[in-house]
N, C-alpha and C positions, 0 to 999 in steps of 0.2 A: 532319545540321545542312549549311553553306552553304559553299565550298570557303575562303570570307574567313578561318574559323575552324580551318584547319588548324595541327596542332601536331605533325603528324609528320614531312613529307616537303617542303611548303609555309608559305614564310614570310608570317608577320601584316605587317600594314603595319608595327609597330612595329618588327619585327626589318630589316626595309629600312631601317629611316634610320641615316644616321650617327651615333656618340655623338657625336662633336663638335658637333652639330645645334645653334644655341642653345636655350635653353629657352623656352619660353612665358613672357609678362610672370607676375610673380605674384601671380594673382589666386589666388580661395579660392574652397570649395565651395560656399562663402553670399556671396558680394561679388564675380563675375563681373560686369563693366561689359557692361548688357544696350545691345542696339541698338534701334530703336524696335520695339516689338511691335505686330503684326499688328492690324488693326481688331476682326477677330474671331479666336475661336481657343478652347484651352483656358485654363482659368483656369490661373494659377497660385500655386503652395503656397505660401506666405510661411513666411519661415524665423525659426526662433525664435531670440531674443537670447540673443545668448552662444551659439551653435551654434558647434560645433568646426569647426577650419577644415584642411586637408590639411597645413597645417604643425606643427598641435597631434598629431596622430595620427601621419605619419611623420616623427618627429624623426632626425636622423643618427645618435643612439643605437640608436633603434627598427630604420632599417634594418641598420646592421653588427649586432646582434645577432642578426636575425635570418637576412639575407645569410651568415653563418657557417657555414650548414648547406649551401653550396652548394660541388659538386666544380668546383676551376678558379677562373679567373679572372682567371691571374697573368701574364700579357703584356696589351702594349698590341693596343689594337686596330688601327692601323693595319699592323701586320707580322704582324697574323691574320685577316685580312680575308676570307679563304678559309675558315679552318678552324677560327673561331672563338679563345675565348680571350686574348679583353681585356675588354672592360668593356661593359654597354648600360645600360639604361635603361628603369622604366617610367612610364607618364603616367596621370593622371585621366583620363577619359572628360568628368566635370565641364568642368573650363575647358581642359585641352589641357595644364594645366603638370607637369609632372615631379616624380612620385612617389619617387624613389629611385634612384640609380647600384647596378648591380647586377653580379657575378660573369658570366661568357661562359667556358662550357665549351668544351673542346674534345674530337674523339671520344676523344682519349686519354683525358682526364678521366672519359670514359664507361668507358673500359675499369677505369681506377681505381675507379671508384664499384661496378663490378659486382665487382673482386676483395674489395673489404673488404665490401660486403655478403652475398659467398658468405661468406668466413671466420664472419661472424656469423652468417650462417643454421645453419648447422650447429649453432652453440650453440644460438641461439633456438629449434631445430626438439626440442632434448634436455627444453623446459623444458615440464612437462604442460601439457596444454591449458587446465586450470580457471586456472593462473596467467596464463598469456596473457591469458585472458578477463576476467580481474579487472584487467585493465590498459586495455580496453577500457571498463569500466563508472566504471574513475575518470575516466578521458579523457571518458564523460559528465557527470560533475560538473564538470567542469574547465572544459566548454563551456558548460556554462549558469551559472556560475559567473563567467564571464568574458565574455559576450555580445557587451559593447557594446564590446571591443577588436575581435569580430573583423566583427559589422558593420558599425562603423568603415572595416576593411579591405575589405569586399566592396565595401560602396558606392562608396570609392574607385577602386577596381580596376575596377567595372563599370559602374557610374554607376550602377545600379539603385535603385529605393525600396528606403526601409529595411526598408518588410513584404515586400516578396521578399526581403530578404536574408535576414531570421528565417525563409525557407521552406528556407533551406539549413542552418540551424541543426537547424531542426525534422527535416531529414531526416537529416544527420548524427548526432544523438544519437538518433534511433530506428534506426537502423542501427546503434548500437554498445549499445544495448542488449538490441537482438537476438541479435547474434551473441556479445555478452557471456552472455547466457543460454543460447541454445540452440549456442554451437558444440559443446561434450562432447558433446550428443546426436545433430546430424551428423557428426562424426567417429570416434566412440564405435567400438570394433571390432563386426562385426556379423554373427552366426554367419547361414550359409546351407546351407540343404539337399545333402547330399553326394549323389555318382552312386548310392553305396547307402548308405540310411539305417544308421547304427551301426557301420557299416564305415570312412565315409567323413566325416571333420570338417574340417566348411569355414567358415575367416573371412574377410572379406573386412575389409583395414585401408585406413587412407586415409593416406598417405604427400603431402608437402609436395612440389611440383615444385622448388622450389628459389628464383630468384629470379626476380623477376617486372620486368618492365616496363613502366611506366605510362605512357601518353601522355595529358595532360590538359588541356581547354580553358578557354578566357575562360570561358565565361558563367556557370560556376556553378562558381567557383573552388575553395568549399569541400567542397562535395559531391559533385561530379566528380573532386576529387583524393583526399584521407582517405577519405569516404564510400567510395568505390571500393577504399581500398588496406586498408581496417580488415577484412574478411573471410579478405585474403590473410593480413593476420600472424598473426591468430589462428590459421590454419591449418597456421601452423609455417613462413611463408617471408619472405626480406626482398622490398622490392623498392626499384626503382631508377624515379625519378619525372624526369618530363621536363614540367613544369606551362607553362603557356602564360608568357611572359615579361610580358608586360603585367600579369598575374594572378598573381605567383611570390609575393607577399608574402604572400596570405591562405594560401598553401599550407605555405609556411615557417612561419607562427604554428602551424598546424594541427601541424607537426611537433614545435615547441617543446613545444606542450602533450603531446603522445602521446608523449615521451620524458619530462617530469617524471613523469606516470601510472606510467612505469615500462617504456615500450619502449626495450632496447639503442638508441644513440643509432646504432650502423653499420648495424641493421638498415632504417631509411630513409637512404638516399641520395638527393639532388636533385642535377641537374644542369640548366645552363636554356644558352638559344641559340638561334641559327636551326634553323627546323625543317628543312630540307635537310640542317643536319650535323650534330644532335644528334640526330634522329628518325632515320632506321637504323643509328645507331650503339648507341641503347639496341635496338633490334628484334634489332641482330646478335649480340648477349651473353644474350640474356633466353633463361629456361626456359618461360617463358611470356608471351602480351604481352596487357595489354589499353588499348585505345583507344579514343577519344570524339572524334567528329569527321566530317569529310563523310563520304560515299560513295566519293568520287571516293581520295582518299588510305587510307580503310579500304582500298578495294583493293590500295593497294600494299604496306600495309603487311601483311594479307594474305597476298600474293605472298613476300615477305621472310620472313615466318615459315614458309609452308610451304615454302618450298626451304631451310628447317634443321630443318624438321620436326617446330615446336612451335606449342604451341596457342596458339588467339586469340581474345579475345570484342572485339566492334565494336557500338558502339551508334553508329549513323551519323544519314542525314538522314531528314527527315519532310515530307510534306505533308499534315498532318492533318485530317480532317474530323469535325466536330459534325453531327449529325443532330437536330432538331427535330419532333419527329413530329406528326400532328394532333392527336393528347391531351394536348398537352403543356400546363403551365402556364407562361404565356407571359412571366409575369412574371418566375421563378423561371429559365426558361432565358435570359432577356435579361441576369438579371446573371450565371449562370454563364459566359453567351459572353465578357462583358468580362473576368473573371477569366484565360479559358482562352486569351485571343486575345492581350492584352496584359500579362500578367504577364512581368515583368521585359524590359518594349518588346517584346514576343513574341520574345525573346533564348533560347528555351526551346525544347528537341528536341520536346518532345513539346506545345508551344502548338500552337491549333488556327488554320489559315490559308483551312480552306474550312467555308462551312457551309451545309446543306443544308435549307432549311423546308418543312415543308405550303404547297400553295400557299393554302389557305385560312386559315391566321393568319401567311403572311410577311409582310403590311403591317403589321397588328398587331403581330407581334416587330419589323420592322424599327425601325418609329417608337418605341417602346422601347426595344430596342439602342441606336440612334443619341443619342436623346437621354441615355441612361447613357453613354455615348460621348466624347457631346463635354462633359460634364460632368466627367470625368476631369481634378484635379488633377496639373499638370506640376512635380518641382519637382529640389533639386538640393542639395537640406541636410542634414547628416547627423543626421537624425532624422524619427521618426515625422509621417505627414500627408501625403504626395505620394501621390498614384494608379499615378504612371510614372515612370521615370526615364529618362537619355537611354540613345541609340546607343554601345556601345561604343566605334567606329572609322569611319574616314573610309570605308573598302570597304562596311561595312554600310551604313551613309549614303547613297553610291553605289546601292547594290541596291535599295535603297526607293526611292531617287527614281527610277532609272530604272526598275521594275516598275509603279509609280504613275502616272509618266508617260506611260508606253507605253499605258496599259491606256485612260487617259480619252484619248488621241489618237486611238485605236482604235476609242472611243465607249462604254465602259465609263462610268457613274455615279460621281459623289466624292459621297457621302453624309454623311462626316465626314472630318474631318482634312484630309491631304493635301500639308502643307506643313512645311517645316521651322521650328524654332522657335530662332534664332539668338541671341535677346535672352534666353533662358534659361541657352543656352548651346552650344556647337560644334557636337555631333552630336545637339543635341534633335529629333524629330521627330514630330508629333502622330497620335495612335491613328487609324488611318484603316479606313474601311469602303469598299470600292468593291462595286457593282451593275453587273448587267451586262456580267461580264467570259468572254470566250470565249475559245476554245481554242487562235485564235493569239495570244491573248496571254501574256508569261512569266509573268506572275503568276496564270495560269489553271496551270500543272502545273511549274512552279522552286519551288523551296525560296525566299521570301523572308526567311524566319529578321530578323524587325522587324514593327511595328506595325499591320501589314496583314491585311488577311481581305476573303475575296470571298465574297461571298450568293447563293447561287441557289436556286430554286424547285425542287420535285419535285410529282406525283401523286399516286404509289402507292408501299409502304414497300421493293417490286420496287425499283425504279427508282432511290430514296436509298440502298439497297444498290448498286449496280450502280454508280454514280457515284462514292459511296466506296471503292470498291475500284479504281476506275479510275485507279491510280497506280503505279507500280512500287514505290511505299516503302510500308512497313505497321510506324510505330512504335506509334501511338496513337488513340485516336477514343473518340466521345462524342454517347451517344445520353438525349434524353430526352422523356420519356412519365413518365403519370400512372401506370402499370401496369407494374409492376417485371417480372412476367412477360414481358411483352409486350417490355418493353425487353431485356433476358434475352435471349432468341428473336433478337431484333436484334440484339447485339450477336454471337453465335455464330456471326453469318454474317458479320461486318467481319474482315477481316484485316489485322489487326493485333495486335502483341502484345499491348498493354492494351487495355482498352476498358472506360470510365467510363459507367454508366446514372446519369444526374441529376447530374453534378458533370464537370467539363472534364479535369481529370489528376491531380487530387491524391489521391482516392481510391485509386487503381489503385496509386501510385507510392509514397501512405504505407504501402502492405498489403507490410510489407516481410517478413512470411511467405510474400507470394506473388512468382513470377520475375515479373522486365520485363525487355523486352526488343524487339527488330524483327525480322519478317519481310521476306522480299524483298529491297531494296535498303535496308532501316535498318538491315540488321547480321546478325550471329551471335551466337549465346549471351545469356546471362541472367544481369543482378543480382541478389538480395536472393534470399531465399529457402534451397533446399537447395543450387538449380544457382548461386547466387551466391558459395558460400563449396565445393561440391564441385569447380568448373572449376580452384581453382586446388591443387587435390590429384592424384596418381596415384593408380587404383585397383587396389590389391593383394590378391591370392586366397594364402591359405595354404590347401591341404588335406591331411590327414595318413590316411590311410591304416593303418587298422590290423587285428587277427585275420589277413585273409589279402589278398594283393595283386590287381588287377583283369588276372587275369590266370588261365590252369588250374593250380591249385594240388591238396594232396591227395590226389594221383594221377589224376586227373581226365585224359582226352584233351581236344583240342582240341574236339571233336565232344561231349564230354560236357558241355565249360564253356561251349559258345554252346549247347547243353538250356539250363543251369540259368539262363547270362544272361536266355535268351525267356522263361523261367516268372517270374523276376524281375521285366522290364521289366511283363510281362502285369498280374503283380500289384501294380508301384507305380500302374499306372496306374486298377486297379478299387480301391485304395486308396484314387484322388485323389490321391498325390503331384503338387507342383510340381514 
């Protein structure tokens, strides 16, 4: 993720804005006053009649109910400018209007949250795993039943299209189902071979770490908040979470549903506030830290955790590549590239920013890809129908604009997009394709984290693999070919934590029995699968020695004992014991 998404030690643009700033005009997600539309450009998805507005969804009653779950916010902002503790607000990218007033936590509030969580965790850890897992399965059903509520919140807080918001619902429920069904198998005591079989009985136990400190980003506020917390909860931990202020309502809605599903209220604590104030305080008290954000801030989080000798998992930045091999189905690859590059307006850690296409099919691919990109419908309504939504904030818009304008000024060709769309909303930017990008251009190596992709041509697979790997990042990649075996062989050569063959990102991310995470500057640790839950535990070995000690006994001399153990070791190798 780019530095503009930091939720640990760097403030967001909204965090820096004073609480007393005047609210934007009372526009809604469907009736923002447009400016003159460009003569050409992506079409606008029409808003359906009677579509809900921000005022319909985030009523004062809803905001008050959800924010009861925040620890802190009792003093005025003016008296707490340096340490938090006042009031702040979040806004919708669709129009810029304020959604809700929010409490702001202080470092003392963070300490209080950890105290409450620690007391609750001791009780929660004593609940049998199957009962904890049942909470996740009930949560799964509540989310699907009430998905319209959270889809509205996700859209309002992130500006993304509704179908892209639904990806979060899919990801969270798949994770809840998986750990609801598999947690017992992951966490149950496991018999291990002792140093001397029959004489030494060994059991591996998994103990919860205690209280997990989680710092969640804004771009996927449902999946990357509760989705990452679910395995921590079922493993017997409590969580103190700092969601991004601009997307806090989504996380708080998730907390409300999980409590209704049976999670004790104090097991999940939420704190809000500026990154430099609240983020380090979370790291300071946590028994384990989970962070999703930029590589720069991830390093700072890792240093803070290392100083206290606590574990950390980090999902960080990426400059993800898609390889379209010579034998690829060009039409399917072009369709997959649209999904891979422009889902959530490119504000997805595993989205594609670099497209490497074999020179023999590059022109055909680019023609099809550009046509699909130019036909994408932009929209800001709380309804299905738009192909892409808005960027989330001014800093994202500034980065996207800078990368595109600099590349064009230095000789890159603008194939599609390349302009903001204030006629739809203040932060809309068209899906953009650049050709002729070269290394001096920022867009070539820096993470854009927006709807911008650069296309490059290659002549053979070795060149393509080398180009894809020529980055310090290693989060996700994609390979397109009609030959599955060939695709898997190329995938194994790519230095990324996930590789999708004939898909852009969803196949790898959605396969939650398998681990997901980054190599290199893209992070440490994994979510999903066994690693995604076991990271929230401490391994404990219990070894019981029977009949005789591992020392001279029954009158043996030291020399006789050494000879006995030598014969035993040789026998164990001969019997192929491991």
